[in-house]
VOFI-663608 format. One record per residue: z, y, x of N, C-alpha, C in turn. Coordinates in Angstrom, 1 decimal, padded with zeros to 4 digits, m for minus. Each point is the difference from the previous one (the first is absolute). Example, Ala and Ser with C-alpha at 12.3 -4.5 7.8 and 13.67 -1.06 7.14 Angstrom:
% VOFI-663608
{{007.8, m005.7, 013.2}, {000.0, 001.2, m000.9}, {000.0, 001.2, 000.9}};
{{m000.7, 001.1, m000.4}, {000.0, 001.1, 000.9}, {000.8, 001.1, m000.8}};
END
This chain:
% VOFI-663608
{{000.0, m001.2, 000.8}, {000.0, 001.2, m000.8}, {000.0, 001.2, 000.9}};
{{m000.7, 001.1, m000.5}, {m000.1, 001.2, 000.7}, {001.4, 000.6, 000.3}};
{{000.2, 000.5, 001.2}, {001.3, 000.6, 000.4}, {000.4, 001.1, m001.0}};
{{m000.9, 000.9, m000.4}, {000.3, 001.1, m000.9}, {000.6, m000.5, m001.3}};
{{m000.5, m001.1, m000.5}, {000.4, m000.6, m001.3}, {001.5, m000.5, 000.2}};
{{000.4, m000.5, 001.2}, {001.3, m000.5, 000.2}, {001.1, 001.1, 000.2}};
{{m000.4, 001.2, 000.4}, {001.0, 001.0, 000.2}, {000.8, 000.3, m001.2}};
{{001.3, 000.3, 000.2}, {000.9, 000.2, m001.1}, {000.0, 001.5, m000.3}};
{{000.4, 000.3, m001.2}, {000.1, 001.4, m000.5}, {001.2, 000.6, 000.7}};
{{m000.2, 001.3, 000.3}, {001.1, 000.8, 000.6}, {m000.2, 001.5, m000.3}};
{{001.1, 000.7, 000.2}, {m000.1, 001.5, m000.2}, {000.7, 000.7, 001.2}};
{{m000.3, 001.2, 000.2}, {000.7, 000.8, 001.0}, {000.9, 001.0, m000.7}};
{{001.2, 000.1, 000.5}, {001.0, 000.9, m000.6}, {000.4, 001.0, 001.1}};
{{m000.1, 001.3, m000.3}, {000.5, 001.0, 001.0}, {000.9, 001.0, m000.8}};
{{000.9, 000.6, 000.8}, {000.9, 001.0, m000.5}, {m000.6, 001.3, m000.4}};
{{m000.9, 000.5, 000.9}, {m000.5, 001.3, m000.1}, {m001.5, 000.0, 000.1}};
{{m000.7, 000.9, m000.7}, {m001.4, 000.1, 000.0}, {m000.5, 000.2, 001.5}};
{{000.7, 000.7, 000.8}, {m000.4, 000.2, 001.4}, {000.0, m001.3, 000.8}};
{{000.8, m001.0, m000.5}, {000.0, m001.3, 000.7}, {m001.3, m000.7, 000.0}};
{{m000.9, 000.4, m000.9}, {m001.3, m000.6, m000.2}, {m000.9, 000.2, 001.2}};
{{000.3, 001.0, 000.8}, {m000.9, 000.2, 001.2}, {000.0, m001.2, 000.9}};
{{001.1, m000.8, 000.1}, {000.1, m001.2, 000.8}, {m000.9, m001.1, m000.5}};
{{m000.5, 000.1, m001.2}, {m000.8, m001.1, m000.6}, {m001.5, 000.2, 000.0}};
{{m000.5, 001.2, 000.5}, {m001.4, 000.2, 000.1}, {m000.6, m001.0, 000.9}};
{{m001.1, m000.7, m000.5}, {m000.7, m001.1, 000.7}, {000.6, m001.3, m000.3}};
{{001.0, m000.1, m000.9}, {000.7, m001.3, m000.3}, {m000.2, m000.4, m001.5}};
{{000.1, m001.3, m000.2}, {000.0, m000.4, m001.4}, {001.4, 000.2, m000.5}};
{{000.1, 000.7, m001.1}, {001.4, 000.3, m000.6}, {000.3, m001.0, m001.1}};
{{m000.9, m000.8, m000.5}, {000.3, m000.9, m001.0}, {m001.1, m000.8, m000.6}};
{{000.4, m001.1, m000.6}, {m001.0, m000.9, m000.7}, {000.7, m000.3, m001.3}};
{{m000.7, 000.2, m001.1}, {000.6, m000.3, m001.3}, {000.0, m001.5, m000.4}};
{{000.7, m000.3, m001.0}, {m000.1, m001.4, m000.6}, {m001.4, m000.1, m000.6}};
{{m000.4, m001.2, m000.2}, {m001.3, m000.3, m000.7}, {000.2, 000.3, m001.5}};
{{m001.0, 000.6, m000.6}, {000.0, 000.2, m001.4}, {m001.3, m000.5, m000.6}};
{{000.1, m000.6, m001.2}, {m001.2, m000.5, m000.6}, {m000.7, 001.1, m000.9}};
{{m001.3, 000.0, 000.1}, {m000.8, 000.9, m000.8}, {m000.5, m000.9, m001.2}};
{{000.6, 000.2, m001.2}, {m000.4, m000.7, m001.2}, {m000.9, 000.7, m000.9}};
{{m000.6, m000.7, m000.9}, {m001.0, 000.7, m000.9}, {000.7, 001.1, m000.8}};
{{001.3, m000.2, m000.3}, {000.7, 001.1, m000.8}, {000.1, 001.3, 000.9}};
{{000.1, m000.1, 001.3}, {000.0, 001.1, 000.8}, {m001.4, 000.7, 000.0}};
{{m001.0, m000.8, 000.2}, {m001.4, 000.5, 000.0}, {m000.3, 000.7, m001.4}};
{{000.3, m000.7, m001.1}, {m000.2, 000.6, m001.3}, {000.7, 001.3, m000.2}};
{{001.3, 000.1, 000.4}, {000.7, 001.2, m000.2}, {m000.6, 001.1, 000.8}};
{{m000.4, m000.3, 001.2}, {m000.6, 001.1, 000.9}, {m001.3, 000.4, m000.7}};
{{m000.8, m000.9, m000.5}, {m001.3, 000.3, m000.6}, {000.2, 000.9, m001.2}};
{{001.1, m000.3, m000.8}, {000.3, 000.8, m001.2}, {000.4, 001.4, 000.4}};
{{000.8, 000.1, 001.0}, {000.5, 001.3, 000.5}, {m001.0, 000.9, 000.6}};
{{m001.0, m000.6, 000.7}, {m001.0, 000.8, 000.7}, {m001.4, 000.0, m000.7}};
{{m000.1, m000.7, m001.1}, {m001.2, m000.1, m000.8}, {m001.1, m000.7, 000.8}};
{{000.3, m000.8, 001.0}, {m000.9, m000.7, 000.8}, {000.0, m001.5, m000.4}};
{{m000.8, m000.3, m001.1}, {000.1, m001.3, m000.6}, {m001.3, m000.8, 000.2}};
{{m000.5, 000.0, 001.3}, {m001.2, m000.8, 000.3}, {000.3, m001.4, m000.2}};
{{m001.0, m000.8, m000.4}, {000.2, m001.5, m000.2}, {000.5, m000.7, 001.2}};
{{m000.3, 000.4, 001.2}, {000.5, m000.7, 001.2}, {001.5, 000.0, 000.1}};
{{000.6, 001.0, m000.7}, {001.5, 000.1, 000.0}, {000.6, m000.6, m001.3}};
{{m000.7, 000.1, m001.1}, {000.7, m000.3, m001.3}, {m000.5, m001.1, m000.8}};
{{m001.2, m000.6, 000.5}, {m000.6, m001.1, m000.8}, {m000.1, m001.2, 000.8}};
{{001.0, m001.0, m000.1}, {000.0, m001.2, 000.9}, {m001.3, m000.8, m000.2}};
{{m000.5, m000.1, m001.2}, {m001.2, m000.8, m000.3}, {m001.2, 000.6, 000.7}};
{{m000.3, 001.3, m000.2}, {m001.1, 000.6, 000.7}, {000.2, 000.0, 001.5}};
{{001.2, 000.2, 000.5}, {000.2, m000.1, 001.4}, {m000.2, m001.3, 000.6}};
{{000.3, m001.1, m000.7}, {m000.2, m001.4, 000.4}, {m001.5, m000.2, 000.1}};
{{m000.8, 000.5, m001.0}, {m001.4, m000.2, m000.1}, {m000.8, 000.9, 001.0}};
{{000.4, 001.2, 000.2}, {m000.9, 001.0, 000.7}, {000.6, 000.6, 001.2}};
{{001.3, m000.1, 000.3}, {000.5, 000.7, 001.1}, {m000.2, m000.8, 001.3}};
{{m000.3, 000.6, 001.1}, {m000.1, m000.7, 001.3}, {001.3, m000.7, 000.4}};
{{001.1, 000.4, m000.6}, {001.3, m000.6, 000.3}, {000.4, m001.2, m000.9}};
{{m000.8, m000.1, m001.1}, {000.3, m001.2, m000.9}, {001.2, 000.2, m000.9}};
{{000.6, 001.2, 000.1}, {001.2, 000.3, m000.8}, {000.1, 001.5, m000.1}};
{{001.0, 000.4, m000.8}, {000.4, 001.4, m000.1}, {000.6, 000.4, 001.3}};
{{m000.2, 001.3, 000.4}, {000.6, 000.6, 001.1}, {000.7, 001.2, m000.4}};
{{001.0, 000.4, 000.8}, {000.8, 001.2, m000.2}, {m000.9, 001.3, 000.4}};
{{000.2, 001.1, m000.7}, {m000.6, 001.2, 000.4}, {000.5, 000.4, 001.4}};
{{m001.0, 000.5, 000.8}, {000.5, 000.5, 001.3}, {001.0, 001.1, m000.1}};
{{m000.1, 000.9, m001.0}, {001.0, 001.0, m000.1}, {001.3, m000.5, m000.5}};
{{000.1, m001.1, m000.7}, {001.3, m000.7, m000.3}, {000.7, m000.4, 001.3}};
{{m000.8, m000.6, 000.9}, {000.6, m000.4, 001.3}, {000.4, 001.3, 000.8}};
{{m000.8, 001.0, 000.0}, {000.3, 001.2, 000.6}, {001.3, 000.7, m000.5}};
{{000.2, m000.1, m001.3}, {001.1, 000.6, m000.7}, {001.3, m000.6, 000.4}};
{{000.0, m001.2, 000.6}, {001.2, m000.7, 000.4}, {000.5, 000.4, 001.4}};
{{m000.8, 000.8, 000.7}, {000.4, 000.4, 001.3}, {001.3, 000.8, 000.0}};
{{000.2, 001.0, m000.9}, {001.3, 000.7, 000.1}, {001.2, m001.0, m000.2}};
{{m000.2, m001.0, m000.9}, {001.0, m001.0, m000.2}, {000.3, m000.8, 001.3}};
{{m001.0, m000.3, 000.7}, {000.2, m000.8, 001.2}, {000.7, 000.9, 001.1}};
{{m000.4, 001.3, 000.0}, {000.7, 000.9, 001.0}, {001.4, 000.1, m000.3}};
{{000.4, 000.3, m001.3}, {001.4, 000.2, m000.4}, {000.8, m001.3, 000.1}};
{{m000.6, m001.1, m000.2}, {000.7, m001.3, 000.2}, {000.3, m000.3, 001.4}};
{{m000.8, 000.5, 001.0}, {000.2, m000.4, 001.4}, {000.7, 001.0, 000.8}};
{{000.2, 001.2, m000.5}, {000.6, 001.1, 000.8}, {001.1, 000.7, m000.8}};
{{001.3, m000.1, 000.5}, {001.1, 000.6, m000.7}, {000.6, 001.1, 001.0}};
{{000.1, 001.2, m000.5}, {000.5, 001.1, 000.8}, {001.2, 000.6, m000.8}};
{{001.2, m000.2, 000.6}, {001.2, 000.3, m000.7}, {000.1, 001.5, m000.4}};
{{m000.4, 000.9, 000.9}, {000.2, 001.5, m000.4}, {m001.2, 000.6, m000.7}};
{{m001.0, m000.9, m000.4}, {m001.1, 000.6, m000.8}, {000.4, 000.3, m001.4}};
{{m000.3, 001.2, m000.4}, {000.2, 000.4, m001.4}, {m001.1, m000.4, m000.9}};
{{m001.2, 000.1, 000.5}, {m001.2, m000.3, m000.8}, {m001.2, m000.2, 001.0}};
{{m001.0, m000.7, m000.5}, {m001.3, m000.2, 000.7}, {m001.1, 000.4, m001.0}};
{{m001.0, 000.6, 000.5}, {m001.2, 000.4, m000.8}, {m001.2, m000.6, 000.6}};
{{m000.9, m000.6, m000.8}, {m001.3, m000.4, 000.5}, {m000.8, 001.2, 000.4}};
{{m000.5, 000.0, 001.2}, {m000.7, 001.2, 000.5}, {m001.5, m000.3, 000.0}};
{{m000.4, m001.3, 000.2}, {m001.4, m000.4, 000.0}, {m000.3, m001.3, 000.7}};
{{m001.3, m000.2, 000.1}, {m000.4, m001.3, 000.7}, {m001.2, 000.4, 000.9}};
{{m000.1, m000.8, 001.1}, {m001.1, 000.1, 000.9}, {m000.6, m001.4, 000.2}};
{{m001.3, m000.1, 000.3}, {m000.6, m001.2, 000.4}, {000.3, m001.2, m000.9}};
{{m000.3, 000.1, m001.2}, {000.2, m001.1, m001.0}, {m001.2, m000.9, 000.0}};
{{000.2, m001.3, 000.1}, {m001.0, m001.0, m000.1}, {000.5, m001.2, m000.8}};
{{m001.0, m000.8, m000.6}, {000.3, m001.1, m000.8}, {m000.8, m001.2, 000.6}};
{{000.4, m000.6, 001.1}, {m000.8, m001.1, 000.6}, {m000.2, m001.3, m000.8}};
{{001.0, m000.3, m000.9}, {m000.1, m001.2, m000.7}, {000.6, 000.2, m001.4}};
{{m000.7, m000.6, m001.0}, {000.4, 000.0, m001.4}, {001.2, m000.9, m000.2}};
{{000.9, 000.4, m001.0}, {001.2, m000.8, m000.3}, {m000.2, m000.7, m001.3}};
{{m000.3, m001.4, 000.1}, {m000.2, m000.7, m001.3}, {001.3, m000.1, m000.8}};
{{m000.1, m000.1, m001.3}, {001.2, m000.1, m000.9}, {000.9, m001.1, 000.5}};
{{001.3, 000.2, m000.1}, {001.0, m000.9, 000.4}, {000.2, m000.2, 001.5}};
{{m000.7, 000.8, 000.8}, {000.3, 000.0, 001.4}, {001.3, 000.7, 000.3}};
{{000.6, m000.3, 001.2}, {001.2, 000.6, 000.5}, {m000.4, 001.0, 001.1}};
{{000.6, 001.2, m000.1}, {m000.3, 001.0, 001.0}, {001.4, 000.5, 000.5}};
{{m000.1, 000.7, 001.1}, {001.2, 000.7, 000.6}, {m000.5, 001.1, 000.9}};
{{000.9, 000.9, 000.2}, {m000.3, 001.1, 000.9}, {000.7, m000.1, 001.4}};
{{m000.8, 000.4, 001.0}, {000.5, 000.1, 001.4}, {m000.1, 001.4, 000.3}};
{{001.1, 000.6, 000.4}, {000.1, 001.5, 000.2}, {000.3, 000.3, 001.4}};
{{m000.9, 000.8, 000.6}, {000.2, 000.5, 001.4}, {000.1, 001.5, 000.1}};
{{000.9, 000.5, 000.7}, {000.2, 001.5, 000.1}, {m001.0, 000.4, 001.1}};
{{m000.9, 001.0, m000.4}, {m001.0, 000.4, 000.9}, {000.1, 001.5, 000.3}};
{{000.9, 000.7, m000.7}, {000.1, 001.5, 000.3}, {001.2, 000.6, m000.6}};
{{000.5, 001.0, 000.7}, {001.2, 000.7, m000.4}, {m000.2, 001.5, 000.3}};
{{000.3, 000.9, m000.9}, {m000.1, 001.4, 000.2}, {001.1, 000.7, m000.7}};
{{000.7, 000.9, 000.6}, {001.1, 000.8, m000.6}, {m000.6, 001.0, m000.9}};
{{000.5, 000.1, m001.2}, {m000.3, 001.1, m001.0}, {001.2, 000.6, m000.4}};
{{m000.1, 001.2, m000.7}, {001.2, 000.6, m000.6}, {000.7, m000.9, m000.9}};
{{001.3, m000.3, 000.3}, {000.8, m000.8, m000.9}, {m000.1, m001.5, 000.2}};
{{m000.8, m000.4, 001.0}, {m000.1, m001.5, 000.2}, {m001.2, m000.3, 001.0}};
{{m000.8, m001.0, m000.4}, {m001.0, m000.5, 000.8}, {m001.2, m000.5, m000.8}};
{{m001.2, 000.1, 000.6}, {m001.2, m000.7, m000.6}, {m000.3, m001.2, 000.9}};
{{000.1, m001.1, m000.6}, {m000.3, m001.3, 000.7}, {m001.3, m000.6, m000.4}};
{{m000.6, m000.7, 000.9}, {m001.3, m000.7, m000.4}, {000.3, m001.5, 000.3}};
{{m000.3, m000.8, m000.9}, {000.1, m001.5, 000.2}, {m001.3, m000.7, m000.3}};
{{m000.3, m000.9, 000.8}, {m001.2, m000.9, m000.2}, {000.5, m001.2, m000.8}};
{{m000.6, m000.2, m001.2}, {000.4, m001.1, m000.9}, {m001.2, m000.9, m000.1}};
{{000.3, m001.3, 000.3}, {m000.9, m001.0, m000.1}, {000.4, m000.9, m001.2}};
{{m000.8, m000.1, m001.0}, {000.4, m000.9, m001.2}, {m000.7, m001.4, 000.3}};
{{000.9, m000.9, 000.3}, {m000.5, m001.4, 000.4}, {m000.1, m000.8, m001.3}};
{{m000.9, m001.0, 000.0}, {m000.1, m001.0, m001.0}, {000.4, m001.3, 000.6}};
{{000.9, m000.7, m000.7}, {000.5, m001.3, 000.5}, {m001.2, m000.9, 000.2}};
{{000.0, m000.7, 001.1}, {m001.0, m001.0, 000.4}, {m001.4, 000.6, 000.2}};
{{m000.2, 001.3, 000.2}, {m001.3, 000.6, 000.2}, {000.1, 000.7, 001.4}};
{{m001.1, 000.0, 000.7}, {m000.1, 000.6, 001.3}, {m000.1, 001.5, m000.1}};
{{m000.8, 000.5, m001.0}, {m000.3, 001.4, m000.1}, {001.1, 000.6, m001.0}};
{{000.4, 001.2, 000.3}, {000.9, 000.7, m000.9}, {m000.7, 000.5, m001.3}};
{{000.8, 000.3, m001.0}, {m000.6, 000.5, m001.3}, {m000.2, 001.5, 000.2}};
{{000.8, 000.7, 000.7}, {m000.1, 001.5, 000.2}, {000.7, 000.3, 001.3}};
{{m000.6, 001.0, 000.7}, {000.7, 000.7, 001.1}, {m000.1, 001.5, m000.3}};
{{001.1, 000.7, 000.3}, {000.0, 001.4, m000.3}, {001.1, 000.7, 000.9}};
{{m000.2, 001.2, 000.2}, {001.0, 000.9, 000.6}, {000.6, 000.8, m001.1}};
{{001.3, m000.2, m000.2}, {000.8, 000.7, m001.0}, {000.9, 001.1, 000.6}};
{{m000.1, 001.2, m000.5}, {000.7, 001.1, 000.5}, {001.1, 000.4, m001.0}};
{{001.2, 000.1, 000.5}, {001.2, 000.2, m000.9}, {000.8, 001.2, 000.6}};
{{000.4, 000.9, m000.9}, {000.9, 001.1, 000.4}, {001.4, m000.4, m000.4}};
{{000.9, 000.0, 000.9}, {001.4, m000.5, m000.2}, {000.9, 001.2, 000.2}};
{{000.8, 000.3, m001.0}, {000.9, 001.1, 000.1}, {001.5, m000.4, 000.0}};
{{000.8, 000.7, 000.8}, {001.4, m000.4, 000.2}, {000.9, 001.2, m000.3}};
END
């Protein structure tokens, strides 16, 4: 089995926002595996009005999709990135965090329904701002038993203390 599949979930805990400078260039966490079920895909489709058959119609997807089944929307997978970041990084003196943006987003592999995914979070940048810091993390959304990730993106977060 692939070494990445065998790695256990973990998170980084720091006392102060400024302590994050020591983690630039390091993996700060790996989430637990979570299953992407049809109910997740359908709820996202309803909320975003993106109800293409490849996401919502198992019969059509089985007959016509190159994947042979329903797949999750790329933006559903992307929307989980903040969850992965907040699950893997705990900062005791942080009062709040705000999503600042994303850079370099790609979707190398589709996520078939009922697949398990998880986030691998690496700290790649730290900048002091008024009241806190702006950090950048590289998040790789892995698919269990697949070589290619579902999504890779740089997520920028403003953290205030």
